C-alpha positions as CSV (number, residue, x, y, z in Angstrom):
1,X,127.4,27.9,126.4
2,X,124.1,29.7,125.9
3,X,121.0,28.9,127.9
4,X,117.6,28.9,126.2
5,X,114.5,28.9,128.2
6,X,111.2,28.3,126.5
7,X,107.8,28.1,128.2
8,X,104.2,27.4,127.2
9,X,101.0,27.5,129.3
10,X,97.4,26.7,128.4
11,X,94.2,26.9,130.4
12,X,91.0,25.1,129.4
13,X,87.5,26.1,130.5
14,X,85.3,23.4,131.9
15,X,81.7,23.0,133.0
16,X,80.4,24.9,136.0
17,X,83.0,27.7,135.6
18,X,85.8,25.3,136.2
19,X,89.1,25.2,134.4
20,X,92.3,23.2,134.3
21,X,95.6,24.1,132.9
22,X,99.1,23.0,132.4
23,X,102.4,24.8,131.8
24,X,106.0,23.9,131.2
25,X,109.3,25.6,131.0
26,X,112.2,23.9,129.2
27,X,115.8,25.2,129.7
28,X,118.7,23.8,127.7
29,X,122.3,24.8,127.1
30,X,123.3,25.2,123.5
31,X,126.5,26.1,121.7
32,X,127.1,29.8,122.0
33,X,128.0,29.8,118.3
34,X,124.3,29.9,117.6
35,X,124.4,33.6,118.6
36,X,126.1,34.4,115.3
37,X,123.6,32.3,113.3
38,X,120.2,33.7,113.8
39,X,118.4,31.2,111.6
40,X,119.8,28.2,113.4
41,X,119.1,29.8,116.8
42,X,115.5,30.5,115.8
43,X,115.1,26.9,114.5
44,X,116.3,25.6,117.9
45,X,113.9,27.9,119.7
46,X,111.0,26.7,117.5
47,X,111.9,23.1,118.2
48,X,111.9,23.7,122.0
49,X,108.6,25.6,121.7
50,X,107.0,22.8,119.7
51,X,108.2,20.3,122.3
52,X,106.8,22.4,125.2
53,X,103.5,23.0,123.4
54,X,103.2,19.3,122.5
55,X,103.8,18.3,126.1
56,X,101.2,20.7,127.5
57,X,98.7,19.5,124.9
58,X,99.3,15.9,125.8
59,X,98.9,16.6,129.5
60,X,95.6,18.4,129.0
61,X,94.4,15.6,126.8
62,X,95.3,13.1,129.6
63,X,97.8,11.2,127.4
64,X,100.8,11.7,129.7
65,X,99.1,11.8,133.1
66,X,100.4,9.2,135.5
67,X,98.4,10.1,138.5
68,X,101.3,11.5,140.5
69,X,100.8,15.1,139.7
70,X,103.1,17.3,137.7
71,X,105.5,18.0,140.6
72,X,105.0,14.8,142.5
73,X,103.4,16.3,145.5
74,X,99.9,17.4,144.5
75,X,98.2,14.2,143.5
76,X,95.0,13.1,145.3
77,X,94.9,9.5,146.4
78,X,91.1,9.4,146.1
79,X,90.2,10.1,149.7
80,X,90.5,13.9,149.7
81,X,94.1,13.7,150.8
82,X,97.1,14.7,148.8
83,X,99.9,12.2,148.3
84,X,101.9,13.8,151.1
85,X,99.1,12.9,153.6
86,X,97.6,16.4,154.1
87,X,94.0,17.3,153.4
88,X,93.1,19.4,150.4
89,X,92.1,23.0,150.9
90,X,88.5,23.5,151.9
91,X,85.9,25.1,149.6
92,X,85.8,28.0,152.0
93,X,89.5,28.5,151.8
94,X,89.3,28.4,148.0
95,X,86.5,31.0,148.0
96,X,88.5,33.2,150.4
97,X,91.6,33.0,148.2
98,X,89.6,34.1,145.1
99,X,87.9,36.9,147.0
100,X,91.2,38.3,148.4
101,X,93.0,38.0,145.1
102,X,90.1,39.7,143.2
103,X,90.0,42.5,145.8
104,X,93.7,43.1,145.6
105,X,93.9,42.6,141.8
106,X,96.5,39.9,142.0
107,X,97.2,37.3,139.3
108,X,96.3,34.1,141.2
109,X,97.8,31.7,138.7
110,X,101.1,33.6,138.9
111,X,101.1,33.6,142.7
112,X,100.3,29.9,142.8
113,X,102.9,29.0,140.3
114,X,105.6,31.1,141.9
115,X,105.0,29.9,145.5
116,X,103.8,26.3,145.0
117,X,104.5,25.3,141.4
118,X,100.8,24.8,140.7
119,X,98.2,26.6,138.7
120,X,95.0,25.7,140.5
121,X,94.1,26.6,144.2
122,X,92.3,23.3,144.6
123,X,95.7,21.6,144.5
124,X,96.7,23.4,147.7
125,X,96.8,21.5,151.0
126,X,94.7,22.9,153.8
127,X,97.9,24.2,155.5
128,X,99.2,25.8,152.3
129,X,95.8,27.5,151.7
130,X,95.8,28.9,155.2
131,X,99.4,30.2,154.7
132,X,98.5,31.7,151.4
133,X,95.4,33.5,152.8
134,X,97.4,35.0,155.6
135,X,100.2,36.0,153.2
136,X,98.0,37.7,150.6
137,X,95.8,39.4,153.2
138,X,99.0,40.9,154.9
139,X,100.4,41.9,151.5
140,X,97.4,44.0,150.9
141,X,97.9,45.9,154.2
142,X,101.1,47.4,153.0
143,X,102.2,48.8,149.7
144,X,102.8,45.4,148.1
145,X,100.3,43.0,146.7
146,X,99.0,45.2,143.9
147,X,99.6,44.6,140.2
């Protein structure tokens, strides 16, 4: 068997310098015989890419949003708390994260996606934001943390 992994990500700008984004990675196993048939392999990749792109477009258009958050743990229940009961990161924490990331030239979206499976720091809990601030501040004190 052969594994194919196709991903798509899109970010949209919003009013007041805001933005929102969505991303998806789809991994499937296909017959290893496709290696010898480049045209069929490319067709399968195009199909997966179209599926991923369509899903992201639907998510950003609000057509597939069910209110539970993409990973089931980041939705807000309307009172400033995430579904897991923790409070959202404070505005001061978000500003601090942006300042540290800018100073250290880190890719914030990549850091958030890798560590928490999210793309926006406003989706962090207050505890996660605190841990992230400590982590990226400490990363800048050594040789790591730079792009």
